[in-house]
C-alpha positions as CSV (number, residue, x, y, z in Angstrom):
1,M,49.3,46.8,-7.2
2,P,47.8,43.9,-4.5
3,L,47.2,40.6,-6.0
4,L,44.7,40.5,-4.8
5,K,42.0,43.3,-4.0
6,I,38.2,43.0,-2.1
7,E,36.3,46.7,-2.5
8,N,33.3,47.2,-0.3
9,L,32.2,43.2,-0.9
10,S,28.4,42.0,0.5
11,F,26.6,39.1,0.0
12,Q,23.6,37.6,1.3
13,A,21.6,34.5,1.5
14,G,17.9,35.0,0.9
15,N,17.8,38.1,3.6
16,R,20.2,37.1,5.8
17,P,23.5,39.1,4.9
18,I,26.7,36.8,5.3
19,L,29.4,39.6,4.4
20,N,29.2,42.9,5.1
21,H,30.9,45.4,3.3
22,L,34.4,43.9,3.5
23,S,37.6,44.9,2.0
24,L,40.9,43.3,1.8
25,E,43.9,43.5,-0.4
26,I,46.3,39.8,-0.8
27,W,50.0,41.1,-2.0
28,H,52.3,38.9,-4.4
29,G,53.9,36.4,-2.5
30,E,52.1,37.0,0.5
31,I,50.8,34.3,3.0
32,H,47.5,36.1,4.3
33,S,45.3,34.5,7.2
34,I,42.0,35.2,8.0
35,L,40.4,34.2,11.3
36,G,36.8,34.4,12.7
37,Q,34.5,32.2,14.8
38,N,32.2,29.6,13.2
39,G,29.2,31.6,11.3
40,T,31.2,34.9,11.0
41,G,31.4,34.2,6.9
42,K,34.7,32.6,6.3
43,S,33.4,29.8,3.8
44,T,31.1,32.6,2.4
45,L,34.5,34.7,1.5
46,A,36.6,31.7,0.0
47,Y,32.9,31.0,-2.3
48,V,32.6,34.4,-3.8
49,I,36.3,35.4,-4.2
50,M,36.6,31.6,-6.2
51,G,33.2,32.8,-7.9
52,L,31.3,29.6,-7.0
53,A,27.9,29.2,-8.3
54,G,25.1,30.8,-6.4
55,F,27.6,33.4,-4.7
56,Q,27.7,36.7,-6.5
57,P,28.0,39.3,-4.5
58,T,25.0,41.5,-4.0
59,E,27.7,44.5,-3.5
60,G,31.2,45.9,-4.8
61,K,33.9,44.4,-6.2
62,I,36.9,41.8,-6.5
63,Y,40.0,42.8,-8.6
64,F,42.5,40.0,-9.3
65,E,45.9,41.7,-10.6
66,G,44.1,44.7,-11.6
67,E,41.6,43.3,-13.4
68,D,37.5,43.1,-12.1
69,I,36.5,40.1,-12.2
70,T,33.5,40.5,-10.4
71,A,31.5,39.0,-13.3
72,L,33.4,36.2,-14.3
73,S,33.1,32.4,-13.3
74,A,34.8,30.3,-11.3
75,V,36.5,29.0,-14.8
76,E,37.5,32.0,-15.8
77,R,39.2,32.4,-12.5
78,A,41.0,29.0,-12.5
79,R,42.1,30.2,-15.6
80,R,43.7,33.4,-14.0
81,G,45.5,31.5,-11.6
82,I,42.9,31.3,-8.4
83,T,42.0,27.9,-6.4
84,L,40.6,26.7,-4.1
85,G,41.1,24.2,-1.4
86,W,38.0,22.5,-0.3
87,Q,37.0,21.8,3.5
88,E,36.0,18.7,2.4
89,P,37.7,17.1,-0.4
90,A,35.8,16.0,-3.0
91,R,35.7,11.9,-4.5
92,F,36.8,11.3,-8.2
93,E,35.1,7.6,-8.7
94,G,37.3,5.9,-11.7
95,L,39.8,8.7,-11.2
96,R,43.8,7.6,-10.0
97,V,45.3,10.0,-8.3
98,K,48.2,10.1,-10.9
99,E,45.2,11.4,-13.3
100,Y,44.0,13.6,-10.8
101,L,47.4,14.9,-10.2
102,E,48.6,15.3,-14.2
103,I,45.4,16.9,-14.7
104,S,45.9,19.9,-12.0
105,A,48.9,20.0,-13.6
106,R,48.2,21.0,-17.0
107,G,51.5,20.8,-18.7
108,K,53.1,22.5,-15.6
109,N,56.6,20.9,-15.0
110,H,58.1,22.9,-12.4
111,L,57.1,20.1,-10.2
112,S,56.3,16.6,-10.7
113,V,53.4,14.6,-9.6
114,R,55.8,12.5,-7.7
115,D,57.5,15.7,-6.0
116,C,53.7,16.8,-5.3
117,L,52.7,13.7,-3.2
118,A,56.4,13.5,-1.9
119,Q,56.0,17.2,-1.0
120,V,52.8,16.2,1.5
121,G,53.8,12.9,2.8
122,L,52.8,10.6,1.0
123,D,54.7,7.4,-0.9
124,P,54.2,8.3,-4.6
125,R,55.0,4.2,-5.2
126,K,51.9,3.6,-2.9
127,Y,49.3,6.2,-4.3
128,L,50.0,7.4,-7.9
129,N,47.9,4.5,-8.8
130,R,45.1,4.0,-6.0
131,A,41.6,5.2,-6.7
132,V,40.7,8.8,-5.7
133,D,37.4,7.8,-4.2
134,E,36.2,6.1,-0.6
135,T,39.0,3.4,0.1
136,L,41.0,6.5,0.5
137,S,40.8,8.1,4.0
138,G,39.5,11.5,4.9
139,G,43.0,12.4,5.6
140,E,44.3,10.8,2.7
141,R,42.3,12.3,0.1
142,K,43.1,15.7,1.8
143,R,46.7,15.2,1.4
144,I,45.8,14.7,-2.2
145,E,44.0,17.9,-2.3
146,L,46.8,19.7,-1.3
147,A,49.4,17.8,-3.7
148,S,46.7,19.1,-6.5
149,I,47.3,22.6,-5.5
150,L,50.7,22.2,-5.6
151,A,50.7,20.8,-9.1
152,M,48.2,23.9,-10.2
153,Q,51.1,25.8,-9.3
154,P,48.7,28.6,-8.9
155,K,48.9,32.5,-8.6
156,L,46.4,32.5,-5.5
157,A,45.8,29.6,-3.6
158,I,42.5,30.1,-1.2
159,L,43.0,26.9,1.6
160,D,39.3,27.0,3.9
161,E,40.5,25.0,6.7
162,P,38.0,22.5,8.6
163,D,37.2,24.6,11.8
164,S,37.6,20.7,13.8
165,G,39.7,17.9,13.2
166,I,42.7,19.0,12.2
167,D,45.5,17.4,14.2
168,A,49.3,18.2,14.0
169,P,50.5,15.9,10.6
170,S,47.6,17.6,9.0
171,M,48.2,20.9,10.2
172,E,52.3,20.1,9.3
173,N,51.5,19.4,5.8
174,I,49.5,22.7,5.3
175,V,52.4,24.5,6.7
176,R,54.5,22.6,4.4
177,V,52.4,23.0,1.1
178,I,51.6,26.8,1.4
179,R,55.3,28.0,1.8
180,K,56.1,25.4,-1.2
181,V,53.0,27.9,-3.0
182,V,54.8,30.8,-1.8
183,Q,58.3,29.4,-3.2
184,L,56.6,29.0,-6.5
185,R,55.6,32.8,-6.6
186,G,52.0,32.2,-5.6
187,A,50.0,33.7,-2.9
188,V,48.2,32.2,-0.1
189,L,44.9,33.0,1.5
190,L,44.2,30.9,4.5
191,I,40.9,30.8,6.2
192,T,41.4,29.0,9.6
193,H,40.3,28.5,13.3
194,H,43.6,27.4,14.7
195,D,45.3,30.8,15.3
196,Q,48.4,28.1,15.4
197,V,47.7,28.2,12.0
198,A,47.2,31.4,11.3
199,E,50.8,32.8,13.1
200,T,52.2,31.4,10.1
201,A,50.9,33.8,7.6
202,D,53.2,37.0,6.6
203,R,50.0,39.0,7.9
204,S,46.7,38.4,9.3
205,S,43.2,39.5,9.3
206,F,40.1,39.0,11.8
207,L,36.6,38.5,10.4
208,C,33.5,39.1,12.5
209,G,30.2,40.4,11.6
210,G,31.2,39.6,8.0
211,R,33.6,42.3,7.6
212,I,37.3,42.7,8.4
213,V,37.8,43.9,11.8
214,K,41.5,44.4,12.2
215,T,44.6,43.1,10.1
216,G,48.1,43.0,11.4
217,Q,50.8,40.9,12.8
218,P,49.3,37.6,12.9
219,E,50.4,36.8,17.0
220,E,48.3,40.1,17.3
221,I,45.6,39.2,15.3
222,A,46.0,35.7,17.2
223,K,46.0,37.0,20.5
224,F,43.0,39.4,19.6
225,F,41.2,36.5,18.6
226,K,42.1,34.6,22.0
227,L,40.9,37.4,24.4
228,H,37.9,38.6,22.9
229,C,36.0,36.3,20.3
230,E,33.4,34.0,21.5
231,E,30.4,32.6,20.3
232,C,27.7,35.3,19.4
233,P,25.4,36.7,16.8
234,H,28.4,37.7,15.0
235,I,26.6,39.5,12.1
236,N,24.6,41.6,14.7
237,Q,28.2,42.4,16.7
238,P,29.4,45.9,15.9
239,E,32.9,46.3,14.9
240,E,33.1,49.2,17.2
241,E,32.4,47.1,20.4
242,L,34.9,44.6,19.4
243,L,37.8,47.1,18.8
244,A,36.7,49.0,21.6
245,H,37.9,46.0,23.9
246,D,41.3,46.2,22.4
């Protein structure tokens, strides 16, 4: 049984369709990457899976460990072991890094908060008592968010990476966290614009026109993405036209 199963999922904002009868399966212990250009629905897919307010699907079902979670809130989904890493990590005025990570851990003890920081290349001695606010750079906050995901030990981590601005050290941290989540018996859905990151996955899917056009080995999907994906009005691009180029 798949850990996450999405069946015929559609979502629209106003009268504009974003996701279009999308189906996808993520298995226990799997790293699955989603590749797609800007505007194809990658972040929307992440938000719909997480159950954020305003992102209720207009059609289709979402199952997690066999349970229909389509109508559940983000809080209920988080309790079941789903977490989302944002493109732009949040700031928490008045909260120290140690407190933020301890809240994320919720009593789990496989990794200490010190271990979580060390995993993302931050010295615990320098960061545990730092405030999670504007005194931290964007890169530092992103690393701390990745550390919080490790502290949560989720069953499914959805990592929605920004479409630009990822440098080599950041990519290394992302890959390190992905591998650690899987080592702790979780799965990762990696939503990205970067084929180098996508190729670290076990399987990869190409998203265009609001639906999964092609799923396969990461190298195969990355090659397809490089050769055939250009900026276009994706939601109107027939998948048959894309597949005809394969």
